[in-house]
N, C-alpha and C positions, 0 to 999 in steps of 0.2 A: 600847115604849121603843124608839128606833132606837141601832142599834151600829155605824152609819158613824162613821169617826173623826173626821170634823169635826163630828159632833154628838153622841156617846156623852160627851164631856168638853170642855171649854174650852182647847183647844188653840192659840188663835189669837195670833200675835203681836201683842205689844203696840203701841198706834200711834206710842208715845212713841220707839221706837226707830228707828233713822235709820243710815246709811253701809252699810258693808260686814255687818257682824253683820247688821243689821235685814233685808238682802236676803239673806242667804242663810237666814236663819230663816222670812221668808216664802216663798221658795222652797222650803223643806224641806216647811213646813206646807201648801202648794200639790200636792206631790206625793204626800203623805198621804192628802188628800180626794182628788185627783184618780184614786188607784188604780193609777197607773204605775209598773211597776217592772219588773224583768228576773231571769230565773232564773238564779242563780250557781250551781247543783250542783243534781243530779239529787235527787228525794226517793225515789219508790218506784220500784227499779230493775228490771232483767231482766240475765243475765248470756248467756254465749254463745251463740250461732248459727254452726250447722256448715251447709256446703254442697258439696256433691261430684258433679261429671260423671259419667257413666256410660255405657254402649254404647246405651242406649236413652231417657237423659232426663238429669234432674237431679233430686237429693235434698237435701232440707234439715231441720234437726232443730232445735228451741229445747224447753229445759225449762219448765215452767209454774210455776215460782216469782217472786213478786214481793217482793223483799228491802225492808225498811223500815229502810234503814241495815244494822245489822248481824243485824236481826231476820228472821227468817221469818217475813214477815207473810202472803200470801196465796199461796196454793199451787196455784190453778187457775185462772191468767191464760195465755191463750192470746196467745201473740206471735207469731203466724202470721196473714196475711190472703191470702187467695186473690183474685186479680184476674183475671176473667172465665175461660177453661178453659184459658189460655196462661200463666199467671203467678204466683206465691205470694213474698208478702214476709216475711222475716222480721226482727223488731227486737231491737236488745238497749242497755240506758241508760234514760232515763226512760220509764215507761209512760203518762206522761199525756201525754208531745208524741207517742209513738207514735199515742195515742187521736186526741188532734188533727189528725193526718195521714191516718189512717184515715178520719175522717169527711170531709176533703176529697176523698179518692179516691172513695170512696161517692158521693159527688154528682158526682165528676166521670163515672164510671161508669153512674151512673143517667141522667145528660146524653145521654151517647152512645146508652144504650137508647133512650132519647126519641126522637133525632132517627132511630134507625133507615136510617141510610145505610151500613150495612155495617162501618164502624170500629170497631175495637176497640184496649183498651189494653195494646200487646203487651209483652212484657218488655223489649226495648231502650230504649221510649220511657219507659217505667217507670221503668228505671236514669236516663235521662239527665233527667228530671223530675224526682227526687230530689236529684239532681246539683247542679241549678238552685236549688231550692227551700232547702237547705241553706245553698250559698254566700249567696245572699241573706240571709238569717237571721243567719247569721255576719257579712257587710258590715254589719248593723243593730246590731252587737252584743248581738244577744238570738239565742245558737244554741239550735235544737233539740238537747237532748241524746242524741242516737240513732246508733246504728251499725245500719245497714241492708244485709242481704243480700238479693238479688234473684235468681231463677231462673225457668226458665220456657225455653218452646220456640218457636220461630216457623219457620214454612215447612221444619218437619223437621230445625232444626238447633236444638241447645240452647245455651242461654245461662245464665249464672255470673257477676254481679257483687256488687261490695263498693263500698258509700258511706259514707264516713263524716261526721262532725257538721259540720265546715267543708266539705263537699261535693266532696273528694276522692274518684274513683271508680275504680273498675279491673276487668276481666276476669281471671278465672283457672280454672284445671280445680277447683280446691278452694280454698274460704276460709273463715274461722272468724273472729269477732269476741271478745270481752271477753277473759277468762284463757285461752280455746279458742285464741287466737292463738299464745298460746306454747306450749302442751300439745297440743291436740288436731290442728292444723298440721300439724306435721313426720308424725304419723301416718296423717293423709289425704294428704298428698304422696307417702310411702312407697308407700303402697295403690296411687295412682294410676300412679305411676311404674311399679311392679313389673306395673301389668296396665291400662292405659289404657281398654282395651275391656271391662271388668270389666262384670258381670251385673247385675241389679237387685238379686238376693239377695247379692252379694258387695258391693255397694257401703251396702245394710243391715247387713252384720256390719260393714263398717269405721266406719260410724256409732255401732251398738252399741256396740261397742269405745271409742270417743272419749268417748261419752256416758256410759260406766262409770267412766274413767278422771277426767273431771272430776268428777264426783259423789266419787270417792276425794279428788280435790287442790282442788277449788274450793269454799269455804264458803259460797258464794252459790249453788251448785247444787242443784238437788232431783232423786229418781230416779223422776224422773215427767217425760215428755218426749212432744214431739208431733212425727211425722213428715210431711213433706211432699214427693210425688211430682208429678213432672210429665214425660209421657211424650212421645216424639216423636210419638205420634199426637194429640197435642193433649188429654192428660187430665190433668188438675190436681185433686189430691187430699190433702186436710188428714186425717189420720187420726187415731181416737183416742188420747187419752193413754196411753200405755203405759211400763213400768218395765223396767229390764236386771235379769240375775241380778247378785249382789253376793257377796264372802266379807270376812269380815272376820279370819279365821285367825292373820293373822301381826300383829295389833293389838297384842298385848300385848307384840311385840318393837321396836315404837317406844316412843325412851326419849329424854331427852336435852332434852324439851321443857317441863318443868315451869317 
């Protein structure tokens, strides 16, 4: 049995219909059979991605939870993508849209490798390309429901950028998406302003603190996250997921939310 909308049941408009109503019904039927539609909202989503520049490179972090609405459905989803040896991209928002762009990027990287002309996808190129792709989809009224953080190193200089779903992008010393833009970003800015030349270990401590706070405060977060490191020597690594130490000793003092 076919479950294609046009064959599963007889939804065909009546031949006797005419005028505006008939035209609207026929157009609706054509769209149902053709299958063309637009994503009006994300389905499986990921929350915050954090990024911070330090003395010897860039560090990114994102948890591994995929939320189906308010259900913590998938707990082992990676929302980071390594591109070559110089770039790591982290995505929040719709996971399916992230997979779609990941497939395109993988094909572009494969093409570059096959051409073998020495050209690689460096971080500023990835950043610029993402702004154009996301803006293009937005102008078609079919946006990709993602916000991206691009971190990398090119010629010994670190790069950290932010791109939202309509193609607006900017560079900064610290960036955060999702709920992290409200809670984690002030902590990251404070850490960077106090010590712009912080070491990798100090950057890890700042990221760890932010991920802990997000786990306490963000209902769509998980205490299991990945860290991506890009050093000025041109080494990009996405580490195995880890958890941070938490304490709920003051939980009994939280009242007034019943």
